[in-house]
C-alpha positions in Angstrom: 7.7 -8.1 -10.8 6.2 -5.2 -12.2 5.7 -1.9 -10.1 3.1 -2.1 -7.7 0.1 0.0 -6.7 0.2 1.6 -3.8 -1.2 2.0 -0.4 -2.9 5.6 -0.1 -2.4 7.3 3.3 -4.3 10.4 4.5 -1.8 12.2 6.6 -1.4 16.5 7.8 -4.9 16.8 5.4 -3.5 15.2 2.2 -3.6 12.0 0.1 -0.7 10.3 -0.6 0.6 7.4 -2.2 2.3 4.8 0.2 5.2 2.4 -0.9 5.2 0.4 2.1 3.0 -2.5 2.9 2.1 -2.5 7.0 -0.5 -5.4 6.7 1.6 -7.8 5.2 3.6 -7.6 9.1 0.0 -7.8 10.4 0.0 -11.6 8.5 2.8 -12.3 9.3 2.5 -11.4 13.0 -0.6 -13.1 13.0 0.8 -15.9 11.3 -2.5 -15.7 8.8 -2.5 -16.0 4.8 -5.8 -14.5 3.5 -6.8 -15.6 0.6 -6.5 -12.6 -1.9 -7.2 -13.0 -5.4 -4.8 -11.4 -7.8 -5.8 -10.4 -11.2 -3.1 -8.2 -12.1 0.7 -8.2 -12.6 0.6 -4.7 -10.4 -1.4 -6.0 -7.6 0.2 -9.5 -6.6 -1.1 -8.8 -3.1 -5.0 -8.8 -4.0 -5.4 -5.9 -2.0 -5.1 -1.9 -1.5 -5.0 -0.9 2.2 -6.3 3.0 3.1 -4.5 4.4 6.2 -4.5 7.2 8.0 -2.0 9.0 10.7 -4.0 10.7 13.3 -3.2 12.2 16.6 0.3 10.6 16.0 -1.3 6.8 15.1 -1.4 4.6 12.3 -4.7 3.2 11.4 -6.0 1.2 8.5 -9.3 2.4 7.6 -10.2 0.8 4.9 -9.3 -2.3 2.5 -10.6 -3.1 -0.6 -9.8 -6.5 -3.1 -11.4 -9.9 -3.8 -11.2 -12.6 -1.8 -10.0 -15.8 -4.1 -14.1 -17.2 -3.7 -15.4 -13.6 -5.2 -16.2 -11.9 -2.4 -15.3 -8.3 -1.9 -12.9 -7.7 0.4 -13.3 -4.8 3.5 -12.1 -4.4 6.9 -14.5 -7.0 8.5 -12.7 -9.8 6.4 -9.2 -9.6 8.2 -10.3 -7.7 11.6 -14.3 -8.6 11.9 -14.2 -6.6 15.5 -12.8 -3.8 13.9 -15.0 -2.2 11.2 -14.2 0.7 11.0 -10.6 1.7 12.1 -7.5 -0.6 13.4 -4.6 1.4 15.2 -1.7 -1.0 13.2 -0.2 -1.9 17.0 1.8 -4.7 15.4 3.7 -2.4 12.5 7.2 -1.0 13.4 9.5 0.0 10.3 9.4 3.0 7.8 6.6 4.4 5.8 8.0 5.6 2.6 6.0 8.4 0.9 7.7 9.4 -2.7 6.6 13.0 -3.7 8.0 15.2 -7.0 8.8 14.2 -10.4 10.4 10.8 -10.9 14.1 10.6 -11.5 14.5 6.7 -12.5 11.3 4.4 -13.5 11.9 0.9 -11.9 9.5 -1.7 -13.4 10.0 -3.4 -9.9 7.8 -3.8 -6.5 8.4 0.3 -5.2 11.9 0.4 -6.6 11.1 4.1 -8.6 13.3 7.0 -7.4 11.5 10.4 -7.1 12.8 13.7 -6.1 11.8 13.3 -2.5 10.8 10.4 0.2 9.0 11.6 2.9 9.9 8.8 5.4 7.6 8.6 8.3 9.2 6.2 11.4 6.7 4.5 13.4 7.4 2.0 16.6 4.3 -0.2 17.3 1.4 2.5 15.5 3.2 5.3 16.8 5.1 7.7 14.7 8.1 8.4 16.1 9.8 10.9 14.1 9.4 12.4 10.0 12.0 13.0 7.7 12.5 14.2 4.2 15.1 12.3 2.0 15.9 14.7 -0.9 17.2 12.6 -4.1 17.7 14.6 -7.3 15.4 17.4 -9.1 14.1 16.2 -12.4 15.3 18.5 -15.3 12.1 17.1 -17.1 10.0 20.3 -16.7 7.3 18.1 -18.3 7.4 15.4 -16.5 4.2 15.1 -14.0 4.8 14.7 -10.0 3.3 11.8 -8.2 4.0 7.9 -8.1 2.9 5.5 -10.9 2.5 2.2 -11.9 4.2 2.3 -16.2 2.5 -0.8 -16.9 1.1 -4.2 -16.2 -0.7 -7.0 -17.3 -4.4 -7.8 -15.9 -5.7 -11.3 -16.0 -8.7 -12.6 -16.4 -11.2 -13.3 -13.5 -12.1 -16.9 -13.1 -15.4 -17.5 -11.3 -14.6 -20.5 -9.0 -18.1 -22.5 -8.0 -18.1 -25.9 -5.6 -18.5 -28.0 -8.9 -14.8 -26.5 -10.5 -12.7 -27.4 -8.0 
């Protein structure tokens, strides 16, 4: 599996890359399988969620992607009653936010190691603790900071019509 595009997290006035996918827990909790279309190896899930932590609570504030029928996905695609934001009451776990320079690139999932990981522990949508895990110091002064995907394959989109099935 290719390294994956991250979710986005708005936290403490910053826009960060988040290497955790809390929406997958919702899909398992609700026993639903959405029909997102994936057109590249760096986005197998077919969507990108945008999240915020506001007053110690985790919210999904935006969802982008394409459904298999070709329509654009949005919050309303999954949460028709919550078009602006959804409190992530279903999520308990640790949100990993890599920071600093990369120490080791792993071309799989979110396996790369960065200088630091901001770890935000969530219990039923509420922040319980935050810690920073120090993983080392990069010796490459030219290395850029922040999460990135090193490579991917893009597949052409196919337009399905009722006659193509």
